N, C-alpha and C positions, 0 to 999 in steps of 0.2 A: 787140451794140453797133454803131452806125453807124461809129464811128471811135475812134481811140485817145484823142483829147482828151475825148470823151464818157465813155469808160470810166474815164479818169483822174479826171474830175470826180465820177463816181459813187463811185469808190473813196474819195475824200476824204470824201464824205458818209457812207459806210458806217462810217467811224471813229467817228461819233456814234450809230450804231445801238443802240437799246435794245429788248430783247426781254422780253416779259412774258406768261406763260401763265396764263389765268384758269380754264380747264377742260381736263381731259385724262381721257378715259375709254375703255373698251371697252364697246360697247352692242349688245345684240340689239334691233333695231328692232321695234316692235309695229305692228299694223294702224292705229293712230290717229296714226302719225307723219306730221305734215302741218303746214305753215305756208306761207302764200302772200304774196308781194309785200311783204316787210319789208326794212328797211335797217339792218343791224347796224353798230356802231361798232368792231367787231373782225373779224379774219380768222378763217375756219374752214378747217380742213384735215381731210379725211376720207381714211382708208385702208380700202378695202373688202376685207373678209376673205371674205365670202360673201353670196349673195343678190342681189336686184335692187331698183332704186328710181329715183326721178326727182329731178333737180336742175335749177334754172334760175338763171342769173346774167346780169343785164342783158339779158334776152330770149333768151339762148343756152341751149337745152335740152340736158341731158346724161343719159345712161342708163349710169352706170358699171358695170363688171364687176369681179369679184374680182381683186386685184392692182394696181388703179389707185388713184392719188392724185388727189384733187379739191380744188382751191383755190377758196374763195369769198371774194374780197377784201372788206375793210371798205368801207363807204360805197357798196356796190352793191346794187341791188334784187335780192332773192333769193327763191326758193321751193324747197320740198322736199316730197316726198310718197312714201308707200308706194304700190306698184302693185298694185291688186286682182288677186287670183288668182296673184300671184308670191310667191316666197319672200322675206321681208323681209331687208333688209341686216343683216349682222353686221359692225360696223365699229369701228375705232379712230378717235377724233376728238379734236380740240383746238380751243379758241378762244384766240387769241393776238393781241398787237399787236407790231409790229416798227417802231418809230418812229424817224424821223430828224428831230429838231426837232419841229415841230407836225404833221408829215405822217407817214403810214404808208408803209413801203417800197413797198407795192403801189399807192400813189398816185403814185409816181415811175416805176415800171417796169411794163411790160406783159409777161406771160408766158402760155403756154398754161394753161388752167384744168384740164386733165385729162391725166395722163400715166400710163404703165405703169411701175411700179417696176422698176428694172434688177436689183435683188437683193431678192426678196420676203422671203427669210428674214431678211436684215439689217434691212430696213425694219420687219418685224414685231418684231424684237428692240428696235429703237430706240423704237417706240411703246410696247411693253410696259414698257420702262424709264422712259419719260416718264410714263406713267400711275402707275407705282409711286412715282416721285419726287414727283409732284404730290399724292399722298395722304399724304405724310410732311411734317409741319409744320416740320421742322428747317431751320436756316439753310443748312447744307451741301446739303440737298436742293434748296433754292431756287436755289443757285448751279449745281448740277449740272443742274437742270431747264432753266435758261437755255442751258447748254452743249449739251444734247441737242436742244433746240428749234432752236438755230442749226445743228446738224448735219443735222437733218431738212430745214430750209429749204435748206441748201447742197446736199443730195442732190437736192432738187426742182429747183433752179436749174441744176445743173452740166451737164445735158444738153439744156437747152431754149434757144431763142432769146430774148434779152432786149432789149427796146426801151424807150427813154425815151418815156413817154406824151406825146402831142402837146401837151396843155394845160400840160405842165411844161417844154416845150422852151425857152421864153424864160428861165425861171428857170435852166435848165441852162446856157444860153449866158452868162448873167450870172455864174454861179458859175465857169464855165471862164475867163472874162475875169479875174475877181478872182484866181483861183489863178495864172494866168499872169503877171498884173501883179506879184503878190507875189514869185513865183519869180524874175522878171527884175529885181527891185529890192531883193534881199536885202542888197546891198552899200551901199544908201542908208539914210538915216535915215527909215525908213518912219513916216509919221504918219497918224492917222485921217483928217485933212482931205484929205491927198493921195490916199489910197485911195478915199475917198468921192467926191472930184472926178473921179477916173478912171472910176469906175463910174456917174457921173452921178446920185448920190444925196446927199441932205442928210446931214451927218455923224451926226446923232442917229438918222436912219432907217437909215443904213448899219450902225451898231453893232447895232441890233436885228435887221436883216435878216441880218447876218453870223452872229450868235449863233444865230438861229433855224435857219439851214441848216447851219452847221458845228459847232454844239454848244458852241463856246467863243468868247470875245471875240476881236476881230481881233488885238490885240497878243499875246495868248497863242498864237494860231495862228502868228503871225510868229515868235515865239520857238521854237516847235516846229520850224518849217521851217528856221530858222537852225541849230538843234542838229542836225537831220538832215543838213544840208549839211556841217556841220563834221565829223560822224562819217565821212561819205564821204571828204572831203578828207584827213582824218587817216589813214585806212586805205588809200587808193588812190593817194596822191601823196606826193611828197617835199617839198612846200611847207613853209616854216617856219611856226611858230605865228603869227608876225606877219602873214605873207602870207594865212594862212587867216582870221585875224581881220579883215583888210581886206576879204576877199571876202564876208564875211557881215555887214558893217556896223559893225565895232568898230574905232575908230581907236586905242584903247589896248589893248595886249596884256593888261594886268592885268584890265581890265574883261571882256575875252573869257574869260580863264581863270576868273574868278569865275562868270560866266554859265554856262560849260560845266560846271563842277563842280556847280552847282546842278541842271542839266538831266540830267547823266549820272552824277553821283556820283563822278567821277574828274576829275583835271586833264587837260587836253589831252595832255600828255606821257605821263601814265600810261595814258590810253586808247589812244594810238598804240602804246605798248610792249606792251600786253596784247592787241591785236587785229591785229597785223601779224606 
């Protein structure tokens, strides 16, 4: 990430991340494995176990080797092919979406498309479990499948440079501004009209824009931020309940107490006693 503000903005977006796996398998590629210049609406991730083959993403050619992970992001032009005379791939693979609002995660960030797994035994175990879970139709398997897919994505991203894609930079600047505006005005009576005006957007468009990128309506997001700040103040300061209420925009202590109980399941006093 270029800076802490950019990283913070992306972290907020990731709270709305939704992962869905449409296919997960282990496959021995055959000699007719080939498709050229197509654009899928889902991400593909290959984990090469054995053999050789050819991949291309947006003009970049790759010849992966065993132990490598290859990401083929959604909405990019792709090709793949068996290599004549070579041993075909044996690979784990999955098709998945990782959406933040209407966009896929990899429409926001740029990462290397090919890496060597740091722990091949562990990566093999993760893919083996993903394939097993995907073949099981139970509700619990679907939940665990999402968890394992997130773990694989995290393993992919944890050791690579991550950048905000250039064509998303203006959106990211606006998102950063909105976040900072809300954080610096939590003690005020934040209204849709005020937030929209600060962001230079019409209120109706602001509501749609905000929900699209943050996954929740603006006022719900404000409530979440107020609750988060209240938790911090309750556990790290000796401020009175009234002083904390003032700092997050509540003029009446009773209103703050009702709000906090709804958000945290405890009164402010109970929360402070149980967490300090």
